[in-house]
PDB file of N, H, CA, C and O in Angstrom:
ATOM      1  N   MET A   1      97.116 107.447  93.275  1.00  0.00           N
ATOM      2  CA  MET A   1      96.185 107.885  94.288  1.00  0.00           C
ATOM      3  C   MET A   1      95.657 109.275  93.945  1.00  0.00           C
ATOM      4  O   MET A   1      94.472 109.552  94.129  1.00  0.00           O
ATOM      5  N   ASP A   2      96.524 110.142  93.450  1.00  0.00           N
ATOM      6  H   ASP A   2      97.487 109.917  93.300  1.00  0.00           H
ATOM      7  CA  ASP A   2      96.105 111.508  93.124  1.00  0.00           C
ATOM      8  C   ASP A   2      95.054 111.549  92.014  1.00  0.00           C
ATOM      9  O   ASP A   2      94.277 112.499  91.923  1.00  0.00           O
ATOM     10  N   ASP A   3      95.036 110.520  91.179  1.00  0.00           N
ATOM     11  H   ASP A   3      95.667 109.749  91.254  1.00  0.00           H
ATOM     12  CA  ASP A   3      94.035 110.459  90.112  1.00  0.00           C
ATOM     13  C   ASP A   3      92.642 110.179  90.658  1.00  0.00           C
ATOM     14  O   ASP A   3      91.645 110.439  89.984  1.00  0.00           O
ATOM     15  N   PHE A   4      92.569 109.653  91.870  1.00  0.00           N
ATOM     16  H   PHE A   4      93.379 109.442  92.417  1.00  0.00           H
ATOM     17  CA  PHE A   4      91.284 109.246  92.433  1.00  0.00           C
ATOM     18  C   PHE A   4      90.818 110.106  93.600  1.00  0.00           C
ATOM     19  O   PHE A   4      89.621 110.356  93.750  1.00  0.00           O
ATOM     20  N   PHE A   5      91.760 110.562  94.431  1.00  0.00           N
ATOM     21  H   PHE A   5      92.732 110.360  94.310  1.00  0.00           H
ATOM     22  CA  PHE A   5      91.411 111.301  95.643  1.00  0.00           C
ATOM     23  C   PHE A   5      92.306 112.518  95.813  1.00  0.00           C
ATOM     24  O   PHE A   5      93.517 112.438  95.607  1.00  0.00           O
ATOM     25  N   SER A   6      91.722 113.625  96.182  1.00  0.00           N
ATOM     26  H   SER A   6      90.738 113.690  96.349  1.00  0.00           H
ATOM     27  CA  SER A   6      92.525 114.802  96.535  1.00  0.00           C
ATOM     28  C   SER A   6      93.129 114.569  97.919  1.00  0.00           C
ATOM     29  O   SER A   6      92.735 113.634  98.617  1.00  0.00           O
ATOM     30  N   ALA A   7      94.062 115.395  98.311  1.00  0.00           N
ATOM     31  H   ALA A   7      94.381 116.154  97.744  1.00  0.00           H
ATOM     32  CA  ALA A   7      94.659 115.269  99.647  1.00  0.00           C
ATOM     33  C   ALA A   7      93.591 115.423 100.730  1.00  0.00           C
ATOM     34  O   ALA A   7      93.643 114.742 101.754  1.00  0.00           O
ATOM     35  N   THR A   8      92.635 116.302 100.512  1.00  0.00           N
ATOM     36  H   THR A   8      92.592 116.856  99.680  1.00  0.00           H
ATOM     37  CA  THR A   8      91.535 116.496 101.476  1.00  0.00           C
ATOM     38  C   THR A   8      90.680 115.240 101.573  1.00  0.00           C
ATOM     39  O   THR A   8      90.304 114.827 102.670  1.00  0.00           O
ATOM     40  N   GLU A   9      90.374 114.635 100.438  1.00  0.00           N
ATOM     41  H   GLU A   9      90.680 114.971  99.547  1.00  0.00           H
ATOM     42  CA  GLU A   9      89.568 113.408 100.443  1.00  0.00           C
ATOM     43  C   GLU A   9      90.311 112.258 101.104  1.00  0.00           C
ATOM     44  O   GLU A   9      89.709 111.472 101.835  1.00  0.00           O
ATOM     45  N   ARG A  10      91.615 112.151 100.856  1.00  0.00           N
ATOM     46  H   ARG A  10      92.104 112.789 100.262  1.00  0.00           H
ATOM     47  CA  ARG A  10      92.398 111.083 101.507  1.00  0.00           C
ATOM     48  C   ARG A  10      92.337 111.229 103.017  1.00  0.00           C
ATOM     49  O   ARG A  10      92.159 110.242 103.731  1.00  0.00           O
ATOM     50  N   ALA A  11      92.482 112.440 103.503  1.00  0.00           N
ATOM     51  H   ALA A  11      92.626 113.242 102.923  1.00  0.00           H
ATOM     52  CA  ALA A  11      92.425 112.680 104.953  1.00  0.00           C
ATOM     53  C   ALA A  11      91.043 112.363 105.501  1.00  0.00           C
ATOM     54  O   ALA A  11      90.915 111.903 106.636  1.00  0.00           O
ATOM     55  N   GLN A  12      90.018 112.602 104.713  1.00  0.00           N
ATOM     56  H   GLN A  12      90.121 112.976 103.791  1.00  0.00           H
ATOM     57  CA  GLN A  12      88.645 112.351 105.145  1.00  0.00           C
ATOM     58  C   GLN A  12      88.297 110.868 105.131  1.00  0.00           C
ATOM     59  O   GLN A  12      87.639 110.381 106.051  1.00  0.00           O
ATOM     60  N   PHE A  13      88.722 110.152 104.112  1.00  0.00           N
ATOM     61  H   PHE A  13      89.257 110.548 103.365  1.00  0.00           H
ATOM     62  CA  PHE A  13      88.282 108.774 103.898  1.00  0.00           C
ATOM     63  C   PHE A  13      89.199 107.700 104.458  1.00  0.00           C
ATOM     64  O   PHE A  13      88.754 106.575 104.685  1.00  0.00           O
ATOM     65  N   PHE A  14      90.474 108.019 104.686  1.00  0.00           N
ATOM     66  H   PHE A  14      90.836 108.933 104.501  1.00  0.00           H
ATOM     67  CA  PHE A  14      91.441 107.002 105.082  1.00  0.00           C
ATOM     68  C   PHE A  14      92.122 107.382 106.389  1.00  0.00           C
ATOM     69  O   PHE A  14      92.455 108.546 106.612  1.00  0.00           O
ATOM     70  N   ASP A  15      92.324 106.394 107.243  1.00  0.00           N
ATOM     71  H   ASP A  15      92.054 105.449 107.061  1.00  0.00           H
ATOM     72  CA  ASP A  15      93.050 106.609 108.494  1.00  0.00           C
ATOM     73  C   ASP A  15      94.549 106.706 108.261  1.00  0.00           C
ATOM     74  O   ASP A  15      95.256 107.388 109.004  1.00  0.00           O
ATOM     75  N   ALA A  16      95.032 106.025 107.233  1.00  0.00           N
ATOM     76  H   ALA A  16      94.458 105.471 106.629  1.00  0.00           H
ATOM     77  CA  ALA A  16      96.452 106.068 106.880  1.00  0.00           C
ATOM     78  C   ALA A  16      96.579 105.779 105.394  1.00  0.00           C
ATOM     79  O   ALA A  16      95.816 104.996 104.829  1.00  0.00           O
ATOM     80  N   VAL A  17      97.545 106.419 104.782  1.00  0.00           N
ATOM     81  H   VAL A  17      98.165 107.054 105.241  1.00  0.00           H
ATOM     82  CA  VAL A  17      97.835 106.172 103.373  1.00  0.00           C
ATOM     83  C   VAL A  17      99.326 105.911 103.254  1.00  0.00           C
ATOM     84  O   VAL A  17     100.143 106.710 103.712  1.00  0.00           O
ATOM     85  N   VAL A  18      99.676 104.795 102.639  1.00  0.00           N
ATOM     86  H   VAL A  18      99.012 104.146 102.266  1.00  0.00           H
ATOM     87  CA  VAL A  18     101.065 104.471 102.347  1.00  0.00           C
ATOM     88  C   VAL A  18     101.148 104.243 100.844  1.00  0.00           C
ATOM     89  O   VAL A  18     100.546 103.311 100.310  1.00  0.00           O
ATOM     90  N   LEU A  19     101.891 105.093 100.180  1.00  0.00           N
ATOM     91  H   LEU A  19     102.381 105.850 100.613  1.00  0.00           H
ATOM     92  CA  LEU A  19     102.058 104.975  98.736  1.00  0.00           C
ATOM     93  C   LEU A  19     103.404 104.324  98.452  1.00  0.00           C
ATOM     94  O   LEU A  19     104.450 104.830  98.859  1.00  0.00           O
ATOM     95  N   SER A  20     103.368 103.214  97.760  1.00  0.00           N
ATOM     96  H   SER A  20     102.518 102.803  97.429  1.00  0.00           H
ATOM     97  CA  SER A  20     104.588 102.438  97.538  1.00  0.00           C
ATOM     98  C   SER A  20     105.682 103.259  96.868  1.00  0.00           C
ATOM     99  O   SER A  20     106.856 103.106  97.207  1.00  0.00           O
ATOM    100  N   GLY A  21     105.330 104.120  95.934  1.00  0.00           N
ATOM    101  H   GLY A  21     104.377 104.245  95.658  1.00  0.00           H
ATOM    102  CA  GLY A  21     106.328 104.946  95.262  1.00  0.00           C
ATOM    103  C   GLY A  21     107.026 105.906  96.194  1.00  0.00           C
ATOM    104  O   GLY A  21     108.210 106.192  96.019  1.00  0.00           O
ATOM    105  N   GLU A  22     106.309 106.409  97.184  1.00  0.00           N
ATOM    106  H   GLU A  22     105.347 106.176  97.326  1.00  0.00           H
ATOM    107  CA  GLU A  22     106.914 107.319  98.154  1.00  0.00           C
ATOM    108  C   GLU A  22     107.769 106.577  99.174  1.00  0.00           C
ATOM    109  O   GLU A  22     108.716 107.143  99.721  1.00  0.00           O
ATOM    110  N   GLU A  23     107.445 105.331  99.430  1.00  0.00           N
ATOM    111  H   GLU A  23     106.676 104.871  98.986  1.00  0.00           H
ATOM    112  CA  GLU A  23     108.160 104.538 100.436  1.00  0.00           C
ATOM    113  C   GLU A  23     109.250 103.660  99.827  1.00  0.00           C
ATOM    114  O   GLU A  23     110.019 103.029 100.552  1.00  0.00           O
ATOM    115  N   ASN A  24     109.316 103.619  98.495  1.00  0.00           N
ATOM    116  H   ASN A  24     108.691 104.132  97.906  1.00  0.00           H
ATOM    117  CA  ASN A  24     110.248 102.729  97.796  1.00  0.00           C
ATOM    118  C   ASN A  24     110.064 101.276  98.190  1.00  0.00           C
ATOM    119  O   ASN A  24     111.026 100.515  98.298  1.00  0.00           O
ATOM    120  N   LEU A  25     108.820 100.908  98.402  1.00  0.00           N
ATOM    121  H   LEU A  25     108.038 101.526  98.314  1.00  0.00           H
ATOM    122  CA  LEU A  25     108.440  99.527  98.726  1.00  0.00           C
ATOM    123  C   LEU A  25     107.252  99.158  97.852  1.00  0.00           C
ATOM    124  O   LEU A  25     106.451 100.017  97.484  1.00  0.00           O
ATOM    125  N   THR A  26     107.145  97.907  97.529  1.00  0.00           N
ATOM    126  H   THR A  26     107.796  97.209  97.827  1.00  0.00           H
ATOM    127  CA  THR A  26     105.978  97.460  96.779  1.00  0.00           C
ATOM    128  C   THR A  26     105.382  96.228  97.441  1.00  0.00           C
ATOM    129  O   THR A  26     106.063  95.479  98.141  1.00  0.00           O
ATOM    130  N   LYS A  27     104.104  96.044  97.201  1.00  0.00           N
ATOM    131  H   LYS A  27     103.550  96.653  96.633  1.00  0.00           H
ATOM    132  CA  LYS A  27     103.471  94.806  97.632  1.00  0.00           C
ATOM    133  C   LYS A  27     104.026  93.709  96.736  1.00  0.00           C
ATOM    134  O   LYS A  27     104.196  93.963  95.544  1.00  0.00           O
ATOM    135  N   PRO A  28     104.305  92.570  97.198  1.00  0.00           N
ATOM    136  CA  PRO A  28     103.962  91.995  98.491  1.00  0.00           C
ATOM    137  C   PRO A  28     105.066  92.072  99.542  1.00  0.00           C
ATOM    138  O   PRO A  28     105.082  91.239 100.448  1.00  0.00           O
ATOM    139  N   HIS A  29     105.989  93.030  99.467  1.00  0.00           N
ATOM    140  H   HIS A  29     105.977  93.707  98.731  1.00  0.00           H
ATOM    141  CA  HIS A  29     107.033  93.141 100.484  1.00  0.00           C
ATOM    142  C   HIS A  29     106.377  93.310 101.858  1.00  0.00           C
ATOM    143  O   HIS A  29     105.580  94.229 102.045  1.00  0.00           O
ATOM    144  N   PRO A  30     106.697  92.448 102.815  1.00  0.00           N
ATOM    145  CA  PRO A  30     106.037  92.499 104.128  1.00  0.00           C
ATOM    146  C   PRO A  30     106.161  93.835 104.845  1.00  0.00           C
ATOM    147  O   PRO A  30     105.263  94.212 105.597  1.00  0.00           O
ATOM    148  N   HIS A  31     107.256  94.557 104.630  1.00  0.00           N
ATOM    149  H   HIS A  31     107.986  94.250 104.019  1.00  0.00           H
ATOM    150  CA  HIS A  31     107.456  95.798 105.378  1.00  0.00           C
ATOM    151  C   HIS A  31     106.390  96.849 105.061  1.00  0.00           C
ATOM    152  O   HIS A  31     106.060  97.670 105.917  1.00  0.00           O
ATOM    153  N   ILE A  32     105.855  96.831 103.848  1.00  0.00           N
ATOM    154  H   ILE A  32     106.124  96.164 103.153  1.00  0.00           H
ATOM    155  CA  ILE A  32     104.840  97.832 103.514  1.00  0.00           C
ATOM    156  C   ILE A  32     103.582  97.612 104.351  1.00  0.00           C
ATOM    157  O   ILE A  32     102.913  98.574 104.727  1.00  0.00           O
ATOM    158  N   PHE A  33     103.257  96.357 104.644  1.00  0.00           N
ATOM    159  H   PHE A  33     103.800  95.575 104.339  1.00  0.00           H
ATOM    160  CA  PHE A  33     102.105  96.060 105.493  1.00  0.00           C
ATOM    161  C   PHE A  33     102.390  96.457 106.946  1.00  0.00           C
ATOM    162  O   PHE A  33     101.524  96.994 107.637  1.00  0.00           O
ATOM    163  N   GLU A  34     103.607  96.184 107.390  1.00  0.00           N
ATOM    164  H   GLU A  34     104.310  95.748 106.829  1.00  0.00           H
ATOM    165  CA  GLU A  34     103.992  96.571 108.748  1.00  0.00           C
ATOM    166  C   GLU A  34     103.977  98.088 108.910  1.00  0.00           C
ATOM    167  O   GLU A  34     103.605  98.600 109.966  1.00  0.00           O
ATOM    168  N   LEU A  35     104.378  98.801 107.872  1.00  0.00           N
ATOM    169  H   LEU A  35     104.680  98.386 107.014  1.00  0.00           H
ATOM    170  CA  LEU A  35     104.395 100.254 107.896  1.00  0.00           C
ATOM    171  C   LEU A  35     102.983 100.821 108.042  1.00  0.00           C
ATOM    172  O   LEU A  35     102.760 101.746 108.824  1.00  0.00           O
ATOM    173  N   VAL A  36     102.042 100.271 107.298  1.00  0.00           N
ATOM    174  H   VAL A  36     102.223  99.520 106.663  1.00  0.00           H
ATOM    175  CA  VAL A  36     100.653 100.719 107.409  1.00  0.00           C
ATOM    176  C   VAL A  36     100.130 100.466 108.822  1.00  0.00           C
ATOM    177  O   VAL A  36      99.526 101.350 109.431  1.00  0.00           O
ATOM    178  N   ALA A  37     100.361  99.273 109.337  1.00  0.00           N
ATOM    179  H   ALA A  37     100.852  98.556 108.843  1.00  0.00           H
ATOM    180  CA  ALA A  37      99.889  98.939 110.681  1.00  0.00           C
ATOM    181  C   ALA A  37     100.497  99.887 111.716  1.00  0.00           C
ATOM    182  O   ALA A  37      99.797 100.357 112.613  1.00  0.00           O
ATOM    183  N   ALA A  38     101.783 100.165 111.596  1.00  0.00           N
ATOM    184  H   ALA A  38     102.352  99.784 110.868  1.00  0.00           H
ATOM    185  CA  ALA A  38     102.442 101.068 112.546  1.00  0.00           C
ATOM    186  C   ALA A  38     101.839 102.463 112.487  1.00  0.00           C
ATOM    187  O   ALA A  38     101.633 103.091 113.526  1.00  0.00           O
ATOM    188  N   ARG A  39     101.558 102.949 111.302  1.00  0.00           N
ATOM    189  H   ARG A  39     101.726 102.439 110.458  1.00  0.00           H
ATOM    190  CA  ARG A  39     100.952 104.279 111.178  1.00  0.00           C
ATOM    191  C   ARG A  39      99.547 104.325 111.760  1.00  0.00           C
ATOM    192  O   ARG A  39      99.072 105.379 112.182  1.00  0.00           O
ATOM    193  N   LEU A  40      98.900 103.189 111.778  1.00  0.00           N
ATOM    194  H   LEU A  40      99.286 102.333 111.435  1.00  0.00           H
ATOM    195  CA  LEU A  40      97.565 103.110 112.377  1.00  0.00           C
ATOM    196  C   LEU A  40      97.623 102.827 113.872  1.00  0.00           C
ATOM    197  O   LEU A  40      96.604 102.902 114.559  1.00  0.00           O
ATOM    198  N   GLY A  41      98.818 102.501 114.381  1.00  0.00           N
ATOM    199  H   GLY A  41      99.645 102.441 113.823  1.00  0.00           H
ATOM    200  CA  GLY A  41      98.959 102.145 115.788  1.00  0.00           C
ATOM    201  C   GLY A  41      98.408 100.759 116.087  1.00  0.00           C
ATOM    202  O   GLY A  41      97.924 100.498 117.188  1.00  0.00           O
ATOM    203  N   LEU A  42      98.485  99.872 115.098  1.00  0.00           N
ATOM    204  H   LEU A  42      98.878 100.084 114.203  1.00  0.00           H
ATOM    205  CA  LEU A  42      97.948  98.521 115.216  1.00  0.00           C
ATOM    206  C   LEU A  42      99.019  97.494 114.891  1.00  0.00           C
ATOM    207  O   LEU A  42     100.059  97.819 114.318  1.00  0.00           O
ATOM    208  N   ARG A  43      98.748  96.247 115.266  1.00  0.00           N
ATOM    209  H   ARG A  43      97.903  95.983 115.730  1.00  0.00           H
ATOM    210  CA  ARG A  43      99.564  95.126 114.830  1.00  0.00           C
ATOM    211  C   ARG A  43      99.023  94.672 113.467  1.00  0.00           C
ATOM    212  O   ARG A  43      97.838  94.861 113.192  1.00  0.00           O
ATOM    213  N   PRO A  44      99.859  94.080 112.614  1.00  0.00           N
ATOM    214  CA  PRO A  44      99.368  93.617 111.314  1.00  0.00           C
ATOM    215  C   PRO A  44      98.175  92.663 111.416  1.00  0.00           C
ATOM    216  O   PRO A  44      97.300  92.668 110.550  1.00  0.00           O
ATOM    217  N   ASP A  45      98.142  91.847 112.470  1.00  0.00           N
ATOM    218  H   ASP A  45      98.853  91.843 113.173  1.00  0.00           H
ATOM    219  CA  ASP A  45      97.022  90.902 112.588  1.00  0.00           C
ATOM    220  C   ASP A  45      95.722  91.577 113.026  1.00  0.00           C
ATOM    221  O   ASP A  45      94.684  90.921 113.111  1.00  0.00           O
ATOM    222  N   GLU A  46      95.767  92.862 113.299  1.00  0.00           N
ATOM    223  H   GLU A  46      96.610  93.396 113.229  1.00  0.00           H
ATOM    224  CA  GLU A  46      94.561  93.620 113.630  1.00  0.00           C
ATOM    225  C   GLU A  46      94.011  94.375 112.416  1.00  0.00           C
ATOM    226  O   GLU A  46      93.024  95.103 112.523  1.00  0.00           O
ATOM    227  N   CYS A  47      94.657  94.195 111.270  1.00  0.00           N
ATOM    228  H   CYS A  47      95.458  93.604 111.183  1.00  0.00           H
ATOM    229  CA  CYS A  47      94.278  94.935 110.064  1.00  0.00           C
ATOM    230  C   CYS A  47      93.621  94.014 109.047  1.00  0.00           C
ATOM    231  O   CYS A  47      93.791  92.795 109.072  1.00  0.00           O
ATOM    232  N   VAL A  48      92.875  94.630 108.165  1.00  0.00           N
ATOM    233  H   VAL A  48      92.737  95.621 108.145  1.00  0.00           H
ATOM    234  CA  VAL A  48      92.263  93.918 107.047  1.00  0.00           C
ATOM    235  C   VAL A  48      92.864  94.473 105.763  1.00  0.00           C
ATOM    236  O   VAL A  48      92.874  95.683 105.540  1.00  0.00           O
ATOM    237  N   MET A  49      93.357  93.583 104.934  1.00  0.00           N
ATOM    238  H   MET A  49      93.348  92.600 105.115  1.00  0.00           H
ATOM    239  CA  MET A  49      93.950  93.972 103.657  1.00  0.00           C
ATOM    240  C   MET A  49      92.960  93.643 102.549  1.00  0.00           C
ATOM    241  O   MET A  49      92.466  92.519 102.457  1.00  0.00           O
ATOM    242  N   ILE A  50      92.675  94.627 101.713  1.00  0.00           N
ATOM    243  H   ILE A  50      93.076  95.540 101.787  1.00  0.00           H
ATOM    244  CA  ILE A  50      91.796  94.433 100.563  1.00  0.00           C
ATOM    245  C   ILE A  50      92.576  94.803  99.319  1.00  0.00           C
ATOM    246  O   ILE A  50      93.152  95.888  99.239  1.00  0.00           O
ATOM    247  N   ASP A  51      92.596  93.906  98.354  1.00  0.00           N
ATOM    248  H   ASP A  51      92.129  93.024  98.420  1.00  0.00           H
ATOM    249  CA  ASP A  51      93.333  94.153  97.116  1.00  0.00           C
ATOM    250  C   ASP A  51      92.687  93.338  96.012  1.00  0.00           C
ATOM    251  O   ASP A  51      91.950  92.390  96.282  1.00  0.00           O
ATOM    252  N   ASP A  52      92.959  93.701  94.783  1.00  0.00           N
ATOM    253  H   ASP A  52      93.558  94.471  94.563  1.00  0.00           H
ATOM    254  CA  ASP A  52      92.409  92.952  93.658  1.00  0.00           C
ATOM    255  C   ASP A  52      93.405  91.948  93.089  1.00  0.00           C
ATOM    256  O   ASP A  52      93.128  91.297  92.081  1.00  0.00           O
ATOM    257  N   ILE A  53      94.568  91.821  93.737  1.00  0.00           N
ATOM    258  H   ILE A  53      94.793  92.350  94.556  1.00  0.00           H
ATOM    259  CA  ILE A  53      95.578  90.859  93.293  1.00  0.00           C
ATOM    260  C   ILE A  53      95.820  89.863  94.423  1.00  0.00           C
ATOM    261  O   ILE A  53      96.265  90.240  95.507  1.00  0.00           O
ATOM    262  N   GLU A  54      95.526  88.603  94.166  1.00  0.00           N
ATOM    263  H   GLU A  54      95.164  88.297  93.286  1.00  0.00           H
ATOM    264  CA  GLU A  54      95.572  87.579  95.213  1.00  0.00           C
ATOM    265  C   GLU A  54      96.945  87.437  95.866  1.00  0.00           C
ATOM    266  O   GLU A  54      97.022  87.255  97.081  1.00  0.00           O
ATOM    267  N   ARG A  55      98.028  87.517  95.096  1.00  0.00           N
ATOM    268  H   ARG A  55      97.965  87.665  94.109  1.00  0.00           H
ATOM    269  CA  ARG A  55      99.356  87.288  95.688  1.00  0.00           C
ATOM    270  C   ARG A  55      99.721  88.359  96.711  1.00  0.00           C
ATOM    271  O   ARG A  55     100.466  88.074  97.649  1.00  0.00           O
ATOM    272  N   THR A  56      99.220  89.575  96.559  1.00  0.00           N
ATOM    273  H   THR A  56      98.615  89.807  95.798  1.00  0.00           H
ATOM    274  CA  THR A  56      99.533  90.604  97.550  1.00  0.00           C
ATOM    275  C   THR A  56      98.758  90.374  98.834  1.00  0.00           C
ATOM    276  O   THR A  56      99.256  90.671  99.920  1.00  0.00           O
ATOM    277  N   VAL A  57      97.576  89.862  98.726  1.00  0.00           N
ATOM    278  H   VAL A  57      97.171  89.621  97.844  1.00  0.00           H
ATOM    279  CA  VAL A  57      96.786  89.535  99.922  1.00  0.00           C
ATOM    280  C   VAL A  57      97.416  88.351 100.654  1.00  0.00           C
ATOM    281  O   VAL A  57      97.474  88.337 101.884  1.00  0.00           O
ATOM    282  N   GLN A  58      97.884  87.365  99.901  1.00  0.00           N
ATOM    283  H   GLN A  58      97.836  87.376  98.902  1.00  0.00           H
ATOM    284  CA  GLN A  58      98.509  86.193 100.517  1.00  0.00           C
ATOM    285  C   GLN A  58      99.768  86.597 101.281  1.00  0.00           C
ATOM    286  O   GLN A  58     100.029  86.057 102.356  1.00  0.00           O
ATOM    287  N   ALA A  59     100.542  87.521 100.756  1.00  0.00           N
ATOM    288  H   ALA A  59     100.330  87.960  99.883  1.00  0.00           H
ATOM    289  CA  ALA A  59     101.751  87.980 101.448  1.00  0.00           C
ATOM    290  C   ALA A  59     101.401  88.630 102.766  1.00  0.00           C
ATOM    291  O   ALA A  59     102.102  88.423 103.756  1.00  0.00           O
ATOM    292  N   GLN A  60     100.343  89.406 102.809  1.00  0.00           N
ATOM    293  H   GLN A  60      99.773  89.575 102.004  1.00  0.00           H
ATOM    294  CA  GLN A  60      99.941  90.066 104.047  1.00  0.00           C
ATOM    295  C   GLN A  60      99.492  89.043 105.063  1.00  0.00           C
ATOM    296  O   GLN A  60      99.714  89.222 106.261  1.00  0.00           O
ATOM    297  N   MET A  61      98.861  87.970 104.609  1.00  0.00           N
ATOM    298  H   MET A  61      98.681  87.824 103.636  1.00  0.00           H
ATOM    299  CA  MET A  61      98.372  86.932 105.524  1.00  0.00           C
ATOM    300  C   MET A  61      99.522  86.249 106.254  1.00  0.00           C
ATOM    301  O   MET A  61      99.327  85.738 107.357  1.00  0.00           O
ATOM    302  N   LEU A  62     100.708  86.229 105.670  1.00  0.00           N
ATOM    303  H   LEU A  62     100.867  86.644 104.774  1.00  0.00           H
ATOM    304  CA  LEU A  62     101.853  85.615 106.313  1.00  0.00           C
ATOM    305  C   LEU A  62     102.282  86.359 107.564  1.00  0.00           C
ATOM    306  O   LEU A  62     102.922  85.776 108.439  1.00  0.00           O
ATOM    307  N   LEU A  63     101.947  87.616 107.661  1.00  0.00           N
ATOM    308  H   LEU A  63     101.427  88.090 106.950  1.00  0.00           H
ATOM    309  CA  LEU A  63     102.314  88.418 108.828  1.00  0.00           C
ATOM    310  C   LEU A  63     101.393  88.184 109.998  1.00  0.00           C
ATOM    311  O   LEU A  63     101.766  88.441 111.142  1.00  0.00           O
ATOM    312  N   ALA A  64     100.200  87.701 109.735  1.00  0.00           N
ATOM    313  H   ALA A  64      99.896  87.492 108.805  1.00  0.00           H
ATOM    314  CA  ALA A  64      99.190  87.546 110.786  1.00  0.00           C
ATOM    315  C   ALA A  64      99.545  86.426 111.734  1.00  0.00           C
ATOM    316  O   ALA A  64      98.803  86.159 112.679  1.00  0.00           O
TER     317      ALA A  64
END
């Protein structure tokens, strides 16, 4: 993430940021999706997941 966005840009462009390395979780582990939703104050079924790897998107769909 640091290669693409500064901390200021992350705060400006994103409502929540969850970095798998900092959380010791990786996609498609369901808890990482739940963690993002909780930080946003939403349920997982109220969120949209965008990724370039199909299996990680499919895992998130199981929570909906």
